[in-house]
N, C-alpha and C positions, 0 to 999 in steps of 0.2 A: 471471617477466619480469624483465629486469635493461637498464636502460639507462645513459646517459656524461652526463645532463644536469646541472644543480649543484644537485643532490644536496637534502638535507632536514637542518633541524636537531636536533637531539637535543630542543628545547622542542616544533619542532612537529610531529614524531613522537609527541608524547604524545595531542595531538588531531587527528594525520590522517584518523582513523576515524570521526568526531563528525562529526552533522549539521550541513550549513550552516560548516562551518571550510575555510578555506584557507590553507596556507601563506602566500602575500601577500594579505593580506587589506584592503589601502590601495583606495581608492576609483580610484586609477590603477594596478593590478595590469594585466602585460600578457596575463596569461589569465584569460578569461570561465568564467562557470559559477555555478552557484547553491554548489557543494561538498555536492552529495548523492550524487554518483558510486561515492566510496568506501565511504561509508555503505549504502548500496542494495547494492552489490558484497557486503559482508561479511554483510550480510541476509539474501541468495541464498546465503551457502555457508555460514552458520548453521543455515539452513533443510535444507542439504543434506549435514548431519552435519560439516560443515568446518570451514576457518576462512582467514583473509587474514594474513599477517603481512608488516611493512616492514622492513629494515636500508638504513640510508642512510649516507652521507656527504658532507659541505658541499663541493664542486667536485668529486665525485667518484661521482656518480651515484646509484640509488637502485635495490633488486634487491625486488621484491614476490614473495611465495610464496603459492601456492593448493594447499591439502591437502583432499582429498575421499575420502572410504570409497567406492570404488566396487565394484560386482558385475562381475568381469573379463566370464564369461559363464556358462551355466546349469550347466555341466558339474563345476565347482568343488566342493571337498569343502566343505560350509554350514559346519565346523569352523573353515577358514581364513579364511570371510570373517569381517572385523570386525563386530558385530552392531548391527543398525538401531539407530538412536534411538527409546526407546520414547515421545516428548514427545506424536507424534501419536496413541498410542492413548492418552495419558494425559490427552487433554486434551477436559474437558467437552463435553457434548453442548449445543449452542445452536440457539435460544431453547429456553427452559426449556417446559415441555407444562401450566403452571400459571399466574393468575396476568397474564396476555397484559396490556399496556395499548393493542397495536396492532392491528388486526385483519388475522390473516393471507388471502391471496389461496385456500390450501387447505390447510387444518391437517393433513391427512394426505401432502403432499409435502415435501419438503427448503427450506429458505426457498429464494427464489428471488430473487436479488441482480443488479442492474443497474449492472455496472461502467462508468462515464462516463471515460475515461483518455484520453490521446494519447500517451503515453509508455509505450513496449511492456514495459520494465524495471518501472516502478512497477506497472503492469498487471499482471506475472506475478506480484510479489511480493503483489498483491492475492488473486489467484485461489489462490496458495498457502494463503495465510491462509485465507480463506473454505471451500476443501478441508478440511482440518485442523477445521472448526469443522463442517462438515456439510453444508455450503451447495453449492447449484447456482449458479454464475455465470455469465453472459452478458457481453461485452465491447463498447463502440462506442467510436470516437476523436472524437466531438466530441459537442456539446450537439444538433444537429439531430438526427444520427441517435440519440439518447437518444429523443427528442421521439418518432421512426418507429417506434421498436423497443416503446415505451410504448403508442404507440395500437395495436400489434398484440399485444402477449401484457402478460400480468399478472405483475408483480414484488411483493415484498413489501418492496424496500427498494433504495434506490439510494446509491451511493457515486461523490461527484459531484466532480471535478476543476474547480478554479477556474476555469484558464487554459486553456483550448483554444480550438483555430482553428474557423471557421465561427461558432462560438455557444458561449460562453463559459459556465460553471456558474451563473453568478448570473442569465443571460438566461435559461438552460436553467427554472431552477428557478423565476424567475419567470413563464415560459410555463404551467408545468404547475400553479402555484397557479392562473392564471387558468382554467383545464382546456381549454387547447390541445391536451392526452394524452387529453383527456375529462376529463366528470365526476367517473367512480368512481377515477380517479388521482389526482383535487386533492388528497386529503390522504394520499400515500404520504411513507413518512418518508425522509428526504435527509439522509444523512451529507454533509460538504465534507471534500474532500480539497484540503491548501494547502502550498506550501513556505513561506508565508510564515507565520511563527507568531506575531505579534503581535497584541497584543489588540484593535487598532479593525481588524484583517483576522478576527477571528473574529466581533464585531458587525456589520460589512459581511456575513459571510456570515449570520447571523441574522436582518437587514434585508433581505436576499433570498427570506427563507421558507425557510431547509434548518433543519432540524431540530437538528443540533448539528455538531460538528467534530472535524475529528482532523489533525493536521501530518504532512507528509511526511518521510521514507519510514514508511508506515505498520505500527508494531508488533503481532503478534500480540497480545499483552496487551489492549493498546487498542481492538482491534476488536474483543474477545471480550468486554470489558466494554462497548464500548457497543452491539452488540448486544442485550446481557444487558439492559441496562439500559432499550433502548427495547419491551421486549416484557414487560417486569416492573412499569414504570413507575418505579423507584427511582433 
């Protein structure tokens, strides 16, 4: 993709794909946003074995290039198709079968995860990570839907976005802890997902009753470690 906009300086290019970064970081900047769009896009590209790069000149515009290794059709000579990354195959199986700290709803089934997230891209990233970890995921768009789903089904874990419409993650977590979804669900393990990576925000999550906290965009290694820790007690 190429544009003819204001362009990006060399210094800004170095941090363009970092989370919460924008070329114009001033309080009076003309363009809104959290600075997560390019970071999430890069994460999605990497999950598909590709990459995103940017070339830009101030005053002349920018060119963004997305490169992916995709199979054109089923009749291609396998030798002509780039090899798929083995990262997913090499990923460890979670959670471990021994030393669990939290009780599974059914130890013979894959880990059942409820993803409460209203952003479609963030939800897709979470789903892809969970699939690599051998988990089964169900998604909802707000806290009210999360409570309804939790009343109807058993889950082992909830990934809870803090900022959602209708009912946010803090309200939803408090409702769960109070037994609104049923007494059997009061102690379910809840992982907060938030774009605000400040210490005070983490404490707010814990005060609401969440067990732990992951900043967005969620990285595979962080989620894997989180799930491992909650079932080993480490």
